C-alpha atoms as one frame of an Amber mdcrd trajectory, in Angstrom:
protein
 277.634 -75.644  24.185 279.531 -73.756  21.490 278.863 -70.459  23.233 279.996
 -71.912  26.559 283.273 -73.172  25.040 283.850 -69.841  23.313 283.556 -68.153
  26.673 281.268 -65.439  25.347 283.999 -64.298  22.952 283.659 -62.381  19.723
 281.700 -63.574  16.699 284.896 -64.476  14.812 286.104 -66.596  17.722 282.831
 -68.471  17.910 282.710 -68.915  14.127 286.270 -70.301  14.086 285.491 -72.695
  16.914 282.309 -73.788  15.148 284.269 -74.489  11.956 286.778 -76.615  13.837
 283.974 -78.594  15.458 282.462 -79.414  12.063 285.020 -82.186  11.399 284.402
 -84.268  14.546 280.656 -83.614  14.217 280.741 -84.901  10.636 282.606 -88.041
  11.698 280.079 -88.703  14.455 277.202 -88.155  12.040 278.749 -90.509   9.465
 279.328 -93.187  12.118 275.694 -92.948  13.300 274.484 -93.051   9.698 276.602
 -96.142   8.959 275.419 -97.881  12.127 271.711 -97.195  11.607 271.412 -97.693
   7.854 273.763-100.602   7.308 273.816-102.411  10.650 270.619-101.887  12.602
 268.089-101.345   9.814 268.889-104.595   7.860 268.020-106.610  10.954 264.532
-105.055  10.909 264.005-105.754   7.207 264.905-104.082   3.913 263.090-101.935
   1.467 261.082 -98.897   2.450 262.377 -98.722   6.022 266.020 -98.519   4.938
 265.219 -95.931   2.288 263.308 -93.855   4.827 266.133 -94.028   7.363 268.716
 -93.227   4.718 266.739 -90.175   3.601 266.215 -89.086   7.210 269.903 -89.367
   8.017 270.748 -87.276   4.970 268.294 -84.517   5.903 268.665 -84.422   9.675
 271.654 -82.115   9.445 269.450 -79.422   7.846 267.144 -79.388  10.855 270.108
 -79.542  13.228 271.720 -76.558  11.480 268.547 -74.492  11.652 268.066 -75.427
  15.302 271.634 -74.405  16.109 271.170 -71.132  14.237 267.929 -70.412  16.081
 269.446 -71.168  19.482 272.572 -69.118  18.789 270.593 -66.110  17.564 268.291
 -66.306  20.577 271.226 -66.607  22.947 272.973 -63.655  21.324 269.796 -61.569
  21.560 269.467 -62.418  25.244 273.109 -61.459  25.812 272.598 -58.116  24.052
 269.442 -57.477  26.058 271.344 -58.257  29.263 274.109 -55.831  28.310 271.554
 -53.139  27.476 269.788 -53.618  30.795 273.103 -53.502  32.640 274.044 -50.283
  30.855 270.672 -48.765  31.782 271.107 -49.748  35.422 274.618 -48.272  35.476
 273.326 -45.060  33.904 270.544 -44.829  36.504 273.048 -45.456  39.300 275.315
 -42.699  37.953 272.370 -40.330  37.663 271.290 -41.134  41.222 274.823 -40.482
  42.465 274.962 -37.146  40.645 271.600 -36.149  42.106 272.823 -37.136  45.553
 275.863 -34.904  45.175 273.739 -32.055  43.878 271.481 -32.345  46.914 274.520
 -32.492  49.152 276.019 -29.292  47.732 272.735 -27.415  47.572 272.749 -23.886
  46.135 271.459 -22.258  49.319 274.346 -23.652  51.339 276.884 -22.514  48.759
 275.395 -19.035  48.380 275.099 -18.546  52.117 278.657 -19.723  52.674 280.035
 -17.416  49.971 278.029 -14.483  51.315 279.335 -15.147  54.806 282.853 -15.386
  53.429 282.400 -12.076  51.621 281.225 -10.446  54.847 284.258 -11.749  56.734
 286.550 -10.364  54.054 284.851  -6.954  54.204 285.194  -7.013  57.984 288.873
  -7.863  57.519 288.362 -10.911  59.736 291.186 -12.759  58.017 291.442 -15.636
  60.459 287.770 -16.624  60.249 287.693 -16.077  56.467 290.700 -18.344  56.017
 289.092 -20.938  58.272 285.924 -20.906  56.200 287.842 -21.242  52.927 289.758
 -24.254  54.242 286.613 -25.856  55.653 284.675 -25.272  52.450 287.543 -26.649
  50.357 287.709 -29.835  52.436 283.949 -30.284  52.241 283.836 -29.842  48.454
 286.755 -32.233  47.990 284.829 -34.842  49.943 281.663 -34.166  47.939 283.229
 -34.878  44.548 285.087 -37.974  45.703 284.499 -40.576  42.950 285.460 -43.418
  45.290 282.656 -42.810  47.761 281.856 -46.231  49.286 278.356 -47.498  49.916
 278.990 -47.648  53.659 281.261 -45.907  56.124 281.911 -46.216  59.846 279.483
 -44.042  61.784 282.420 -42.203  63.350 283.631 -41.204  59.881 280.191 -39.855
  58.974 280.139 -37.851  62.200 283.549 -36.361  61.432 282.283 -35.313  57.995
 279.265 -33.601  59.532 281.531 -31.863  62.006 283.417 -30.398  59.027 280.149
 -29.401  57.384 278.882 -27.713  60.532 282.260 -26.063  60.983 281.391 -23.908
  57.968 277.970 -23.043  59.388 279.437 -22.317  62.803 281.602 -19.641  61.198
 278.413 -18.162  59.696 276.233 -18.357  62.790 278.882 -18.010  65.465 277.823
 -18.915  69.004 274.214 -19.466  67.926 275.076 -22.934  66.609 276.363 -25.756
  68.797 277.030 -29.332  67.762 276.900 -32.179  70.276 278.171 -35.642  69.351
 276.389 -38.036  71.729 277.298 -41.271  69.937 278.848 -43.887  72.263 282.428
 -44.859  71.485 281.467 -48.522  71.007 279.126 -47.582  68.142 281.481 -45.343
  66.191 282.795 -48.329  64.246 279.303 -49.463  63.192 278.831 -49.359  59.419
 276.246 -46.917  58.093 275.180 -45.796  54.593 277.416 -43.061  53.229 276.012
 -39.555  53.791 273.217 -40.920  55.993 273.525 -37.917  58.328 273.950 -35.242
  55.654 270.276 -34.482  54.850 269.332 -34.646  58.542 271.960 -32.102  59.536
 271.205 -29.876  56.528 267.513 -29.773  57.440 268.363 -29.012  61.059 270.404
 -25.999  59.942 267.897 -24.853  57.324 264.720 -25.207  59.398 266.194 -24.732
  62.862 269.205 -22.445  63.012 268.344 -20.202  60.055 264.863 -19.354  61.335
 265.726 -18.057  64.779 268.126 -15.703  66.479 268.326 -17.925  69.541 271.039
 -20.431  70.293 270.390 -23.809  68.661 272.019 -27.117  69.517 272.225 -29.918
  66.935 272.732 -33.187  68.768 273.365 -36.563  67.159 272.565 -39.668  69.184
 272.869 -43.349  68.369 272.035 -46.530  70.222 272.260 -50.213  69.476
């Protein structure tokens, strides 16, 4: 009850509140003691019973104090354990997010993109080189976004993959085509963030990169 009234505050706040509650608790204890020892007990007889009740009423506060101490220490330990578990979960979530971003910006994609950019510069293809730099910049900005939500509209995810493939299309030229076959009525459906990213990456890595033929990556969705 003390912890509930203190609102989970600091130790000093709880100690101060406990000290203030001592006065009314003492008055209640004294009233109960007076009622039992001097009002109720005499009606049941005198002698040993009254002495026993009087001794019990004098000592009950010791057991009550130890009980309160035990409960408060246990409650505080549970609260600390809860905070520790929460911190561990938050750390795991942060680690999972970092791993997700590392998988998203995989080294092969970065190296291949930079190599392609270098080739465009050597070929003095300024327009395509500038296009790749802008596309890569937009993609990286999206990748390190700290406000990435858990879910996004499917249309938004498709637009992000179109930007991603825009970089690869500069690398592969006409050999890579992207077809968005998602119906308009489903583009507002909520989907997990980056749900398409590993699928499209694998399509490029295991499909486009391993052949000289034209490859079409098509995304479909149905209710």
